[in-house]
C-alpha positions in Angstrom: 0.0 0.0 0.0 1.6 3.3 -1.0 2.3 5.8 1.8 0.5 9.1 1.9 2.7 12.2 1.7 1.0 15.3 3.1 2.4 18.7 2.4 1.3 22.3 2.0 0.7 24.7 -0.9 2.0 27.6 1.3 5.6 28.1 2.2 7.1 27.2 5.6 4.7 24.2 6.1 1.8 26.5 6.9 -1.4 24.4 6.9 -4.1 27.0 7.4 -4.8 30.1 5.4 -3.1 33.3 6.5 -3.0 36.9 5.4 -0.1 37.5 3.1 1.0 33.9 3.2 3.4 33.1 0.3 2.8 30.1 -2.0 5.3 27.5 -3.0 6.6 28.1 -6.6 5.4 25.8 -9.4 8.9 24.5 -9.8 9.0 23.4 -6.1 5.6 21.8 -6.4 6.7 19.8 -9.4 9.8 18.7 -7.4 7.4 17.6 -4.6 5.3 15.7 -7.1 8.3 13.8 -8.4 9.6 13.1 -4.9 6.3 11.8 -3.6 4.1 10.4 -6.4 7.2 9.5 -8.4 8.5 7.5 -5.4 5.5 5.3 -4.6 3.5 7.8 -2.5 0.1 9.3 -2.7 0.3 13.1 -2.6 -2.1 15.0 -0.4 -1.7 18.7 -1.1 -3.6 20.9 1.4 -6.6 22.9 0.3 -6.8 26.1 2.3 -10.0 28.1 2.2 -9.8 31.7 3.4 -12.1 33.2 6.1 -15.0 33.4 3.6 -14.8 29.6 3.0 -13.5 30.1 -0.6 -10.2 29.1 -2.2 -8.3 32.3 -2.9 -7.8 32.9 -6.7 -4.0 32.8 -6.4 -4.2 29.4 -4.7 -6.6 28.1 -7.3 -4.3 29.3 -10.1 -1.3 27.5 -8.5 -3.4 24.2 -8.1 -4.4 24.5 -11.7 -0.8 25.1 -12.8 0.4 22.0 -11.1 -2.5 20.0 -12.6 -1.7 21.4 -16.0 1.9 20.3 -15.7 1.0 16.8 -14.6 -1.5 16.4 -17.5 0.8 17.8 -20.1 3.8 15.7 -19.0 2.2 12.4 -18.0 -1.3 12.5 -19.5 -0.1 10.9 -22.8 2.9 8.7 -23.2 5.1 8.3 -26.3 3.7 5.1 -27.9 6.1 2.5 -29.2 5.6 0.7 -32.5 6.2 -2.6 -30.8 6.4 -4.0 -27.2 8.3 -7.1 -26.2 8.5 -9.1 -23.0 11.4 -11.4 -22.6 13.1 -13.7 -20.0 10.0 -14.8 -18.1 8.7 -11.2 -17.7 12.0 -9.7 -16.3 12.8 -7.7 -19.5 10.3 -5.2 -21.1 11.4 -3.6 -24.4 9.6 -0.8 -26.4 10.7 -0.3 -30.0 10.3 2.8 -32.0 11.0 1.3 -35.4 9.1 3.7 -37.7 10.9 6.8 -36.4 13.2 7.6 -33.4 11.6 9.5 -30.5 13.0 12.1 -28.1 12.1 11.3 -24.4 13.5 12.4 -21.0 11.7 10.2 -18.4 10.1 6.9 -17.7 7.1 5.8 -15.5 6.8 2.3 -14.2 3.9 0.8 -12.2 4.1 -2.6 -10.5 1.0 -4.8 -10.2 0.8 -5.2 -6.4 -1.9 -7.8 -6.3 0.6 -10.2 -4.7 2.6 -7.5 -3.0 5.5 -5.3 -3.9 8.1 -7.7 -5.1 10.6 -5.8 -7.3 13.8 -4.9 -5.4 15.9 -3.5 -8.2 15.6 -2.5 -11.9 17.4 -0.6 -14.7 16.1 1.4 -17.6 18.3 1.4 -20.7 18.0 3.1 -24.1 19.4 2.5 -27.6 20.5 5.9 -28.8 20.1 6.9 -32.4 23.2 7.0 -34.6 25.5 5.0 -32.3 28.1 2.9 -34.0 27.0 -0.3 -32.2 23.2 -0.9 -32.7 23.3 -3.5 -29.9 24.7 -1.0 -27.3 22.4 0.0 -24.5 23.0 3.0 -22.2 21.6 3.1 -18.6 19.4 6.2 -18.0 17.8 5.2 -14.7 18.0 2.5 -12.0 16.2 2.0 -8.7 15.6 -0.3 -5.8 11.8 -0.5 -5.8 8.8 0.4 -8.0 5.5 -0.1 -6.1 2.5 1.9 -7.1 4.4 4.3 -9.3 8.1 5.2 -10.0 8.9 8.2 -12.1 12.5 8.5 -13.3 13.5 11.8 -14.7 16.7 11.0 -16.6 19.8 12.7 -15.4 21.2 12.4 -19.0 18.3 14.6 -20.1 16.7 14.4 -23.5 17.6 11.3 -25.5 16.8 10.5 -29.1 16.2 6.8 -29.1 15.2 3.7 -31.1 14.3 1.6 -28.1 13.9 1.6 -24.3 14.3 -1.4 -22.0 13.2 -2.1 -18.5 15.1 -4.9 -16.8 14.0 -6.3 -13.4 17.4 -7.2 -11.8 16.1 -8.4 -8.4 12.8 -9.5 -7.0 11.5 -11.7 -4.2 8.8 -13.3 -6.4 7.7 -13.2 -10.1 7.4 -9.5 -11.0 4.4 -8.2 -12.8 4.5 -4.8 -14.5 1.2 -3.0 -14.7 2.5 -0.2 -16.9 5.8 1.0 -18.4 5.7 4.2 -20.3 8.1 6.9 -21.6 7.4 10.6 -21.8 8.8 13.9 -23.1 8.2 16.9 -20.8 9.4 20.2 -22.1 
């Protein structure tokens, strides 16, 4: 069961509306999203009505900005031309045969019907125009997946022909619910 991560829209962990309270920047809220939802948590972002019982317009705008970012970045994934599952469901490959794609992150969700069983994984890509077409470059690795794992690639934007998820350690047979790649500009 994913943990619940509670935090505030206002700066300095202020939970209740206050006169002249400052709001967290959109960039900070995006970071909070990646560090909570992207690490197997459910995010509970406070909703702070003012003394009239309404959400102040500046607060509503910031909530909408965060929602717009999430929808634009993660609402639609880059679709592969082919999906392959190899080695008894430990390797998942997405091919982009018709034309290479530019992406900068991956999202993995584990089917937790029988518990969270994945203990380690890697995400590798085949970069376009490399001299060795069988060469894979690691762009992300982690120690668990759970409900959702978002990896924003440290290597940044990558023009690729294929992406591969490899489960390198698990305590039972892993089942991937979803493996997608995205471009967030």
